[in-house]
N, C-alpha and C positions, 0 to 999 in steps of 0.2 A: 458571500464575501468571495473576493478573486482567489481563483487556484493558486496564484503565484505570487510570491512576496520576495523582493529584493531589498536589500541595502549594504552599501559600502563594499561593494565587489564581491558578493555572494548571493544567490538564488536559491529559494526554497520552490518545490511544484508538489499540487497536493494532487494523488492521482482518486477517481471512485471507486479506490479498492480500500479508502483509507489509509494511504502507505504514503510517505513523504520522500520526495528525492531531492539531492542539493547540488550545487555546483560554485563553482570559481575559489574565491581566497578563503582559507580555513584559519587564520593566523592562533584560534582560540579555540579552536575544537568545536566550533558551531555547526558544522557541519556532522557531526555524530562520531567522529573520527578523530586520529591523534592530529594533534594542530599541524599544517604545512603550508606552505605558501599557496598553491593552487591544486582543488581538486577537483578531478574530473567525474563526471555522474556518477552519484553515490546514493544509496537508500538509508534516510536519516532514522525515519521511524518504519516501523511494519505494517501496521493497522490498527484501526480504531481512531485516526484521526479525522475531525470533522473541520478543522480551521486551522491557519498556520498564521506568525505573524514573523518579521525579521527585524530586529532591533542591531544595536550597534555591536557585530560580533559575538551576538546572543540571540538566539532560535525559541521560539515559543509553538506550542501545539494543543489546541483543545482537545479533548478524547471526548468519547461519546458517552461515557461513566462519567462526565463532568469535573474530571482533573484537569489541570492545565500541567502540562511536562515542559521544560527549558535545558538549554545546553550551551553549552558556550563561555563567555566571559562573566565573570562575577567578582570584580574589584569592589564593587559598592553594593553587594547582594543580590544584584539584578536576575538572580537564577531564582530567588524568592524559596530557595530550598533549605534556609537557614542551617547553610554549611559553611565554614570561613577556609575556604580554597580560593586559589584565585580565577581556577577555570575547572569546567569539567567536560570533557568527551563525552561523557555517556548521560543520556538524558534522565533527568530528576525531578521529582514532582514538585510543584510550587505548594508549602504549606496552607492548609486552613482553607482550601478550594474543596468542595465537592458538588455544586453544580451550577459550574463553570459552562456557559454557554458561548464565548468568545474572548478573544484576548488581542490585545492591542499595543503594540510597542510606540512609545513614546516619540514622535519627531522632532520635539524640540529638546529633550534630554535624553542623552545616547545613552543614561543609566534606568531608565523608567519604563515598566510596563503596567496595564491596566488589566482587568479581567473582568468581564460581566456575569453576572450571576442570578440564578434564576430563583426565585421565591418558592418556587412547588417541584416536586420531585420529577426531574426528568423521565421522559418517556421512556417505556421498554423499547429495546431495538436489538441487533443481533450481529456477527460478524461472521465470513466466508474464510474460507482458506483451502488450501489444497496438499497433498501429502503422498507423492510428491508433487510439486508445483512445475515439472517440467517432464518431456518424455520423446522418443524417437517410435515414429509410426510408419512400418513398413508396410508394402502392398500385401494385402488380403490378410493383414493380422489387426489384432485390438491389442491395446494398452489400457490401463486401469488405474484411476487416481481415487484416493480418498477425499471427500468434499466435506470437509469440518466446518462447524457451524460452533458458534458460541453465545450464549444468554448474556444479555447487558441489560442493566436496569431490571432485573429480576424479570427478563423476557420470557413468556411461555408460548411465545407465536408459533403456528404451521408456515414453513417454509418452503414455496415450490420452485423448484431450481429447472431453469431454461439455459441453452448453451447458444451463443450467437457467434458470429466469427468463422464458423467453418468452411475449409473449400470445400469444393466441388468434389465429390465422392467419398467424402467424410461425415460418419454419423456420429451422434452423442446420445447416449441414453443415460437415466440415473435408478440406482436400485436403491432405496426406494424414491421415488420422485418429489414426492413429500415427505419433510422431517419435520419435527421441532427442534426448536430452539437448544442446543446443547447436543443436539444429532447427529450423527453422519452418514452419508450416502457413498454411493461407490459410482463414478464417472468411468463408461465403457467408452471408448473411442475405434471405430473401427472404420478400417481404409479397405475398399474392393477397386481402385481403378490406381492407373497410373498417374499420378499428377505432378505437372512441373510449372514454375521451376521449384526444385528439392528446395525448400528452404526453411527458415525458421519461423513461424507465426504467432499470433497471440487469439488464445480464443477468451471470450469474456462467459463469465458464468453469473448469474444475475440470480439471487436469492428475492423472491417477494411475499412478503406477508402483509395483504391489505393492501393499504398505502405507502409501506416501507418497502425500499429494493435497496439492497446492497450488493455488490460486484465481488470479484476476483477473476485474477488472470492466470489463466495456463498456457505455458511456452510449447509450443508442439512443432517438433522437428520432422519434416516428411522424407525419407528418405529412401534408395533403391537398392535394395542388397545385390542386384547382378551386376558384376562387373564390367559384363558386355556392354551395359548403357553408359559405362565413361563415369557413374557418379557413385563415389564412396561413401558409406554410409556415415554422416556426420554425427558428432555428439551433442548435446542441446546448446544453444548459445546463451550464456548465462545472461539474462533481461538484454535479449538482442533488441527488443522494439523501441530502447532507449536510445540507441542509435539514431534515431527518428525523432525523439523527444515526441512522444504520444501523451500526451497530458490533458487530463480531462478534469472537469467542475466535479465539485461530489454532489452525490443523488441522495 
């Protein structure tokens, strides 16, 4: 399915880390925030989403655990959550779905949505995340972040961790380099040389278990502590890559 969905002046984008980002008109809270006229780029869902759909002022998300979540307008019960509210700016679970694989919003009727469900148990999988998910790396220094995995659908998979998108002079290592779903690893980033420009960039960490792979993104700020260089030490820019709208399909 396409990683972008749009309807009635708002749009959603699905990234390969399972997060969903949205922008545009938000009169009914369909972007996961308090209703407002126009919303800049904002994170709607944190992780675990495999497919998205945009209805009329309502957003829908299929999760890797078989749930469907919805957010936004609800005068006709289109959130599917069994709640009697006109809208919800917090995502809620559609009741009665446990093995959903896809959701679609009707183009013919603005108050309808449809979900497709599997008759078989969903395959085991996993999620990746960071704690913290950003940091500042100075010359000849190291920083660490915990890579957190979570098991989905009863996964017991062994996950091999790798990092890509590293600038020249920066290396990454994982301890341990292979974890079981539900376990943690420590990523260490080391910088040995002067690298310019001093900027925030995105490192991709991929977890691979057999034919299944999942990704998570770490925001790395390169800085120089030497005032003589003319560069101050900046703090991490929150979600800076999204000023360039880096959208990727889900793997």
